[in-house]
C-alpha positions as CSV (number, residue, x, y, z in Angstrom):
1,M,95.2,40.4,170.1
2,S,98.2,43.2,170.2
3,W,100.4,43.5,173.2
4,H,100.3,46.5,175.2
5,P,103.2,47.4,177.6
6,Q,102.6,47.4,180.9
7,Y,104.4,50.3,182.0
8,R,104.8,53.5,179.8
9,S,107.7,55.8,179.3
10,S,107.2,59.0,181.0
11,K,110.0,61.7,182.2
12,F,107.4,62.7,185.6
13,R,107.3,59.1,186.7
14,H,109.8,59.6,189.2
15,V,108.9,63.3,190.3
16,F,108.3,63.8,194.6
17,G,107.7,65.9,196.9
18,K,109.7,67.8,199.0
19,P,108.3,69.7,201.9
20,A,110.4,73.1,203.1
21,S,112.3,72.9,206.5
22,K,111.1,74.4,209.1
23,E,112.9,77.9,208.7
24,N,111.6,78.2,205.5
25,C,107.9,77.3,206.7
26,Y,105.6,79.9,207.8
27,D,104.8,79.2,211.6
28,S,102.1,80.9,213.7
29,V,99.8,81.6,211.4
30,P,96.1,82.1,212.9
31,I,94.7,80.2,210.2
32,T,90.7,80.3,209.6
33,H,88.4,77.7,211.4
34,S,86.2,78.1,208.5
35,V,84.1,75.4,206.9
36,H,83.8,76.4,203.7
37,D,85.2,74.3,201.0
38,N,88.0,76.8,199.6
39,H,91.4,76.9,199.7
40,F,91.5,79.7,202.1
41,C,94.9,80.8,200.5
42,A,96.4,82.4,197.5
43,V,100.0,82.7,196.4
44,N,102.0,84.8,193.7
45,P,105.6,85.1,193.3
46,H,105.7,88.2,195.8
47,F,103.0,87.5,198.2
48,I,101.2,84.4,200.4
49,A,97.6,85.2,201.1
50,V,95.8,83.9,203.6
51,V,92.0,83.8,205.4
52,T,92.9,84.3,209.2
53,E,90.7,84.3,212.0
54,C,89.3,88.2,212.9
55,A,86.5,89.6,215.4
56,G,83.6,91.7,213.9
57,G,84.0,90.8,210.6
58,G,86.8,89.0,207.7
59,A,90.6,89.2,207.1
60,F,93.1,87.7,205.6
61,L,96.6,88.1,206.0
62,V,99.4,89.3,202.7
63,I,103.1,87.5,204.0
64,P,106.1,88.3,201.7
65,L,107.1,85.3,200.3
66,H,110.6,85.8,202.0
67,Q,109.1,86.5,205.1
68,T,109.2,83.0,206.4
69,G,109.8,81.6,210.3
70,K,107.6,82.8,213.0
71,L,104.8,85.4,212.5
72,D,104.4,88.5,214.5
73,P,101.2,87.6,216.9
74,H,100.3,91.4,215.8
75,Y,100.9,91.1,212.4
76,P,98.6,93.5,210.5
77,K,95.6,92.1,208.7
78,V,93.4,93.5,205.4
79,C,90.0,94.1,206.7
80,G,87.2,95.4,206.0
81,H,84.7,93.3,205.4
82,R,81.8,93.5,207.6
83,G,81.1,89.1,207.6
84,N,83.9,86.6,207.3
85,V,86.0,86.0,204.0
86,L,85.3,83.2,202.2
87,D,87.6,83.2,199.0
88,I,90.3,85.1,198.1
89,K,92.4,85.5,194.3
90,W,95.5,87.2,193.0
91,N,95.0,89.0,190.1
92,P,96.9,87.2,187.3
93,F,98.5,90.1,185.7
94,D,99.0,92.3,188.8
95,D,101.2,90.6,191.4
96,F,99.9,93.6,193.9
97,E,96.3,92.8,193.4
98,I,94.1,90.8,195.2
99,A,90.0,90.3,195.2
100,S,88.4,88.9,198.2
101,A,84.5,87.5,198.7
102,S,82.8,87.3,201.8
103,E,79.9,86.9,203.7
104,D,78.9,90.2,203.7
105,A,77.7,89.5,200.2
106,T,80.6,92.1,198.5
107,I,83.6,91.5,196.6
108,K,86.6,94.1,197.7
109,I,89.5,94.6,195.5
110,W,92.2,95.5,197.4
111,A,96.1,97.4,196.0
112,I,98.5,95.7,198.4
113,P,101.4,98.2,199.0
114,K,104.8,97.5,198.4
115,Q,106.2,98.3,201.3
116,L,105.8,95.9,204.3
117,L,102.4,96.7,206.0
118,S,102.6,98.6,209.6
119,R,99.1,98.5,210.5
120,N,95.8,96.8,209.4
121,F,95.3,97.9,205.9
122,T,91.4,99.1,205.3
123,A,91.5,100.7,202.5
124,Y,90.0,98.6,199.3
125,R,90.2,99.9,195.6
126,K,87.1,98.9,194.5
127,E,83.8,97.1,196.4
128,L,81.5,95.1,194.1
129,V,78.2,95.2,195.4
130,G,75.0,92.9,193.3
131,H,75.1,89.6,195.1
132,A,71.8,89.3,197.3
133,R,73.8,86.7,199.4
134,R,77.1,85.8,200.5
135,V,79.9,85.2,198.0
136,G,81.7,82.3,197.8
137,L,83.7,82.4,194.8
138,V,85.9,84.7,193.0
139,E,87.7,84.0,189.9
140,W,90.0,86.2,187.5
141,H,89.5,85.9,183.6
142,P,92.8,84.1,182.4
143,T,93.4,86.3,179.5
144,A,92.0,89.4,179.7
145,A,92.3,92.6,181.9
146,N,90.1,93.8,184.9
147,I,87.3,91.1,184.6
148,L,86.3,89.3,187.3
149,F,83.8,86.6,188.1
150,S,81.9,85.8,191.4
151,A,79.5,83.3,192.5
152,G,77.2,83.7,195.2
153,Y,74.4,82.0,197.3
154,D,72.0,83.5,195.7
155,Y,72.5,81.0,192.8
156,K,73.9,83.6,190.5
157,V,77.2,84.5,188.4
158,M,78.0,88.1,188.3
159,V,80.4,89.2,185.3
160,W,82.5,92.5,186.4
161,N,84.2,94.6,184.3
162,L,87.1,96.6,186.7
163,D,88.0,99.3,184.3
164,T,85.9,102.1,185.5
165,K,86.8,104.9,187.8
166,E,83.9,104.2,190.4
167,S,85.4,102.8,193.6
168,V,81.8,101.4,194.1
169,I,80.4,99.2,191.3
170,M,76.3,98.4,191.6
171,S,76.2,96.5,188.8
172,P,77.9,93.5,186.8
173,V,77.7,93.7,183.0
174,K,76.5,90.3,183.2
175,T,74.7,88.1,185.6
176,I,74.1,84.5,184.7
177,D,71.4,82.9,186.6
178,C,71.3,79.2,185.3
179,H,71.9,77.3,188.3
180,Q,69.4,75.9,190.3
181,D,71.4,75.8,193.4
182,V,74.8,76.7,195.5
183,I,77.6,77.1,193.0
184,L,79.9,74.9,194.2
185,S,83.5,75.5,191.7
186,M,84.4,77.6,188.1
187,S,87.0,77.0,186.0
188,F,87.9,78.6,182.1
189,N,89.3,76.5,179.7
190,T,92.7,78.2,178.0
191,N,92.0,81.4,176.3
192,G,88.9,81.8,178.3
193,S,85.9,81.6,175.7
194,L,84.5,78.7,178.1
195,L,83.1,78.6,182.0
196,A,83.0,75.2,183.5
197,T,80.5,75.0,187.0
198,T,79.7,72.5,189.5
199,C,76.4,72.9,191.3
200,K,75.2,71.2,194.7
201,D,72.2,69.8,192.6
202,R,75.8,67.9,191.3
203,K,75.6,68.7,187.6
204,I,78.5,69.8,185.5
205,R,77.6,72.9,183.1
206,V,79.8,74.3,180.5
207,L,78.6,78.0,179.8
208,D,79.5,81.0,177.5
209,P,80.3,83.1,179.9
210,R,79.5,86.6,177.7
211,A,76.4,84.8,176.6
212,G,75.3,83.6,179.7
213,T,73.8,80.3,177.9
214,V,74.4,76.6,178.9
215,L,75.9,74.8,176.2
216,Q,76.4,71.6,177.7
217,E,74.9,70.0,181.0
218,A,75.8,66.6,182.2
219,S,72.6,64.6,183.8
220,Y,74.8,61.6,184.2
221,K,73.6,60.0,187.9
222,G,76.4,57.4,188.7
223,H,79.0,60.6,189.7
224,R,77.9,63.8,191.7
225,A,80.5,65.8,191.3
226,N,81.6,69.0,193.5
227,K,84.9,70.6,192.2
228,V,85.3,71.0,188.1
229,L,88.6,72.0,186.3
230,F,89.4,72.3,182.2
231,L,92.4,70.2,181.2
232,G,94.2,72.9,179.4
233,N,93.6,72.5,175.7
234,L,93.3,68.7,175.4
235,K,89.3,69.6,175.2
236,K,88.5,67.6,178.4
237,L,87.2,68.1,181.9
238,L,87.8,66.9,185.2
239,S,85.7,66.9,188.1
240,T,86.0,65.2,191.9
241,G,82.8,64.0,193.8
242,T,81.5,61.0,195.2
243,S,80.1,57.7,193.0
244,R,76.8,56.4,194.5
245,W,78.1,54.8,197.2
246,N,80.0,57.5,198.7
247,N,83.2,56.6,197.7
248,R,85.5,59.9,196.8
249,Q,85.8,59.6,192.8
250,I,87.5,61.6,190.4
251,A,85.9,61.3,186.4
252,L,87.8,62.8,182.9
253,W,84.7,64.1,180.5
254,D,85.1,65.2,176.9
255,Q,83.8,69.3,177.5
256,D,81.6,68.4,174.1
257,D,80.1,65.3,175.2
258,L,78.7,65.0,179.5
259,S,76.6,62.3,178.6
260,V,79.0,60.1,180.2
261,P,82.1,60.1,181.3
262,L,85.6,58.6,179.4
263,T,86.5,57.4,182.8
264,E,85.9,56.8,186.3
265,E,88.0,56.1,189.2
266,D,87.1,55.7,193.2
267,L,89.7,56.8,195.8
268,D,88.8,56.0,199.1
269,G,85.9,56.4,201.3
270,S,86.8,59.7,203.1
271,S,84.5,62.7,203.1
272,G,86.8,65.5,202.6
273,V,86.3,67.4,199.2
274,L,88.9,66.9,196.8
275,F,90.7,70.0,195.3
276,P,92.2,69.0,191.5
277,F,95.3,71.1,190.6
278,Y,96.2,70.7,186.7
279,D,100.2,71.8,185.1
280,S,99.3,71.9,181.2
281,D,102.6,72.5,180.7
282,T,103.2,68.7,181.8
283,N,99.6,67.4,181.5
284,M,100.1,66.3,185.7
285,L,97.3,66.4,187.6
286,Y,97.4,66.9,191.6
287,V,94.5,65.9,193.8
288,V,94.6,67.5,197.3
289,G,92.0,65.7,199.9
290,K,90.6,68.2,202.3
291,G,91.6,66.7,205.6
292,D,93.9,64.4,204.0
293,G,97.5,64.5,204.7
294,N,98.7,62.9,201.1
295,I,98.9,64.3,197.6
296,R,97.9,62.3,195.0
297,Y,99.2,63.0,191.2
298,Y,98.8,61.9,187.7
299,E,99.8,62.1,184.3
300,V,97.2,63.1,181.7
301,S,96.8,62.1,177.8
302,A,95.0,62.5,175.3
303,D,94.8,58.8,174.5
304,K,93.5,55.9,176.3
305,P,93.8,55.1,179.2
306,H,93.6,58.9,179.7
307,L,94.7,59.3,183.3
308,N,98.2,57.6,184.7
309,Y,98.3,57.3,188.3
310,L,102.3,57.7,189.3
311,T,102.3,58.3,193.0
312,E,101.6,60.1,195.9
313,Y,103.5,62.2,198.5
314,R,102.6,61.4,202.3
315,S,102.7,63.5,204.9
316,Y,101.2,63.0,208.4
317,H,99.5,66.5,209.1
318,P,96.1,66.9,207.1
319,Q,95.5,70.3,205.3
320,K,92.7,72.6,206.0
321,G,93.5,74.4,202.7
322,I,95.9,74.4,200.1
323,G,97.2,77.1,197.6
324,F,99.9,76.7,194.8
325,M,102.3,78.8,192.9
326,P,102.2,79.9,189.3
327,K,104.7,78.7,186.8
328,R,106.6,82.1,186.7
329,G,107.5,81.9,190.2
330,L,109.3,78.5,190.4
331,D,112.6,77.7,191.2
332,V,114.0,76.3,187.7
333,S,117.6,75.6,189.0
334,T,116.1,73.0,191.4
335,C,114.0,71.5,188.5
336,E,110.5,72.3,190.4
337,I,107.9,72.1,188.3
338,F,105.0,72.8,190.9
339,R,104.8,74.3,194.3
340,F,102.2,73.9,197.2
341,Y,101.0,75.6,200.2
342,K,100.0,73.5,202.8
343,L,97.6,74.9,205.8
344,I,98.4,72.8,208.7
345,T,95.7,74.5,211.3
346,T,96.5,71.8,213.9
347,K,100.1,73.6,214.4
348,S,99.1,76.8,212.7
349,L,101.7,76.4,210.3
350,I,102.2,77.2,205.9
351,E,104.4,74.8,204.5
352,P,105.7,74.8,201.2
353,I,106.0,71.4,199.4
354,S,108.2,71.4,195.7
355,M,107.4,68.6,193.7
356,I,110.7,68.2,191.8
357,V,111.6,66.4,188.7
358,P,114.6,64.5,189.7
359,R,118.0,65.4,187.2
360,R,121.9,65.4,187.6
361,S,122.2,68.2,185.1
362,E,122.3,71.8,187.1
363,S,121.4,73.8,183.6
364,Y,118.1,74.3,182.5
365,Q,115.8,72.2,181.7
366,E,114.5,73.2,178.1
367,D,112.1,69.8,177.7
368,I,110.2,70.3,181.6
369,Y,109.8,73.8,181.2
370,P,108.2,74.9,177.9
371,P,106.9,78.3,177.3
372,T,104.0,78.9,180.0
373,A,101.3,81.7,180.6
374,G,102.8,85.2,181.6
375,A,101.9,88.0,183.9
376,Q,100.9,90.2,180.4
377,P,97.3,90.1,179.6
378,S,96.3,89.2,175.6
379,L,93.1,91.6,176.0
380,T,91.3,94.4,177.5
381,A,88.2,94.4,179.2
382,R,86.6,95.9,176.2
383,E,88.0,93.6,173.9
384,W,86.7,90.6,175.6
385,L,83.2,91.8,176.5
386,S,83.0,92.6,172.4
387,G,83.6,88.8,171.5
388,V,87.4,88.7,171.1
389,N,89.0,85.3,172.1
390,K,93.0,85.1,172.5
391,G,95.2,82.4,173.9
392,P,97.5,84.1,176.7
393,V,100.8,85.4,176.3
394,L,103.5,83.0,176.9
395,V,107.0,83.3,178.2
396,S,110.3,81.3,178.2
397,L,111.2,80.6,182.1
398,R,114.8,80.5,181.1
399,P,116.4,83.3,182.9
400,G,116.8,86.1,181.3
401,S,114.3,85.5,178.3
402,E,111.6,87.4,176.7
403,L,108.3,86.9,175.9
404,L,107.3,84.6,173.1
405,S,104.0,85.8,171.8
406,P,103.5,89.4,170.0
407,R,102.9,91.8,172.7
408,P,99.7,92.6,173.5
409,L,98.2,96.5,174.2
410,P,99.0,97.7,177.4
411,P,97.2,96.7,180.4
412,E,94.5,99.1,181.7
413,R,96.4,99.6,185.2
414,P,99.8,99.3,184.6
415,P,102.0,101.0,187.5
416,S,102.2,98.0,190.2
417,N,103.3,95.2,187.5
418,S,105.8,97.6,185.9
419,L,108.3,98.0,188.4
420,A,107.8,94.5,189.8
421,P,110.2,91.4,188.6
422,A,108.6,88.6,187.4
423,S,109.3,86.3,190.1
424,P,111.9,86.3,193.1
425,H,113.4,83.2,192.0
426,L,114.0,84.2,188.8
427,V,115.1,87.2,189.9
428,D,117.8,85.0,192.1
429,Q,117.9,82.5,189.6
430,T,118.9,84.7,186.5
431,E,122.7,85.6,187.5
432,A,122.8,81.6,188.6
433,L,122.0,80.4,185.3
434,V,123.1,82.9,182.9
435,A,126.7,81.2,183.1
436,D,124.7,77.7,181.2
437,D,124.9,79.8,177.5
438,G,128.5,80.9,178.3
439,R,129.3,77.3,178.1
440,R,128.3,76.4,174.6
441,P,130.9,78.4,172.0
442,F,129.7,81.9,170.5
443,S,131.4,84.5,168.6
444,P,132.3,87.3,171.1
445,L,131.6,89.8,168.1
446,E,127.7,88.5,168.1
447,K,127.0,88.3,171.4
448,A,128.7,90.6,173.4
449,P,126.4,93.5,173.0
450,R,123.8,91.7,174.5
451,W,125.7,90.6,177.4
452,T,126.7,93.7,178.5
453,A,122.7,94.8,178.2
454,E,121.8,92.1,180.4
455,H,124.7,92.3,182.6
456,R,123.0,96.0,183.0
457,L,120.0,94.8,183.4
458,E,120.9,92.2,186.3
459,E,122.5,94.9,188.1
460,K,119.7,96.6,188.4
461,K,117.5,93.6,189.8
462,A,120.4,92.9,192.3
463,W,118.8,95.7,194.2
464,L,115.5,94.5,194.6
465,T,115.4,91.4,197.1
466,N,112.0,89.4,196.7
467,G,110.5,92.6,195.1
468,F,111.5,94.9,197.5
469,D,114.0,97.5,197.8
470,I,116.2,96.6,200.3
471,F,116.8,100.6,201.3
472,E,113.6,101.2,201.8
473,C,112.8,97.9,203.9
474,P,111.9,99.3,207.3
475,P,114.2,98.6,210.4
476,P,113.9,95.2,212.5
477,K,111.5,95.7,215.3
478,T,112.3,92.5,217.1
479,E,115.3,90.1,217.6
480,N,113.7,87.2,215.2
481,E,113.3,90.1,212.1
482,L,117.2,90.8,212.7
483,L,118.2,87.4,212.9
484,Q,116.2,87.0,209.1
485,M,117.8,90.6,207.5
486,F,121.4,88.8,209.1
487,Y,120.2,85.3,207.0
488,R,119.1,87.4,203.9
489,Q,122.4,89.5,204.0
490,Q,124.4,86.3,204.2
491,E,122.3,84.5,201.5
492,E,122.8,87.8,199.5
493,I,126.4,88.1,199.7
494,R,126.8,84.1,198.9
495,R,125.0,85.1,195.5
496,L,127.2,87.6,195.2
497,R,130.1,86.2,195.8
498,E,129.4,82.9,193.1
499,L,128.1,85.6,190.6
500,V,131.5,87.1,190.7
501,T,133.0,83.5,190.3
502,Q,131.0,82.8,187.4
503,R,131.6,86.1,185.6
504,E,135.6,85.4,186.2
505,V,134.5,81.7,184.3
506,Q,133.0,83.5,181.4
507,A,135.6,85.7,181.1
508,K,138.4,82.9,181.2
509,Q,136.1,81.5,178.4
510,L,135.6,84.5,176.2
511,E,139.7,84.9,176.2
512,L,139.7,81.1,175.3
513,E,137.2,81.5,172.1
514,I,139.3,85.1,170.8
515,K,142.3,82.9,171.2
516,N,140.5,79.8,168.8
517,L,139.3,82.4,166.8
518,R,142.9,84.3,166.3
519,M,144.3,80.5,165.5
520,S,141.9,79.9,163.2
521,S,142.3,83.2,161.3
522,E,146.1,82.8,160.9
523,W,145.6,79.1,159.7
524,S,143.1,80.5,157.1
């Protein structure tokens, strides 16, 4: 009998959760009191959107990511639904477009303006009308532009093509009606060729989203699934739910065989729904319980045991819902690998929580930031509907890097993204980390033109702060806004001073390199 070591080597064993300081939280936010089991929060590198309470219909707030602190009680809302908003999702390829699903049986697509909202925003870009009952879920396709999926209480999943001129779309391109009860969650695999769903009948189904056919169906009685998630390229599914004894449970499945789970793990006896989040770049799984204060995280592997428990982040404040930042919006200088936005209704607070790998070096850590999905679609809507499958366009998180995959066709609606930076953190950190490449010996004859081009690009980006032109921002109206603008100016001055210092160091390094080249040429 072979002996296996009890402890396994992992670079993520010591990952810890770091909550943001009070001034970097979003305070006095009127978070919704809905009992629907959804995240109620959507985040991208420019905005945080949160479902809010609203009299006479449904609404949500869109707050610029940098606008932390206490929220104005009269802050403008995005409103236009006749019923409560149940789900919101940002377009992964357009940081200024968001979809919302409502109890009024419609889905609305909103184009958020770049300038700060000064009054309630009611002008939606498109309205999708097709469901007979309220719409509980919306999900964007992960690789194809302008493809949206919605799930309603009419037991139907509808596929919408938004690449049309009509402002009101009455019929979807496909309706999937294989479910016998309310759909509880939807999840795509990496290239969007498969769709996994959970239903109120507690069954997991793997579907072909274009044909609408059921490829796999779980009939296992020992696990009643509530949420389901594809685990990247591992060809596995993870579900959260309850066991026969009503204990909260997570289960891992082979996506090609849903007869019996590969492994099951009971967590506790609480009643809140478990929301799973998976990071395919690090193979880390995060499990967040509604009404809990803690966040458990695991490392997933293809070999047994498939789930390796790491530890948990603990807090005394329970979360009503939770959002997460896409990888392109993380702060790579602090070795941040995931970031949650926790909705705390008891304090009307949104608290960012950063998951950090402790490292001593301040340089870019290549091993924990592999190429990740970027903000560029790899398919048009027409290509995907015709049967083409492509993986996501990969980008490097190293500041100043370019696309790693071949550049696909331009998206159907490019105006918003063409002017927006990839990430506020990446914009802020580009200048702070570009010196890392300068520390290594290099030939000035080869690198000088490229450095000049990067320098010009950084100068252009410097005029943008968190996606907004600092000269187009409206003047502050309250003392709080004035203080926030003052602190942002101080931060900008500090950043520019650091940039000047780094440029001086780079200049000295270039001088030393030239001197070394001259000496080597003289000796030769």
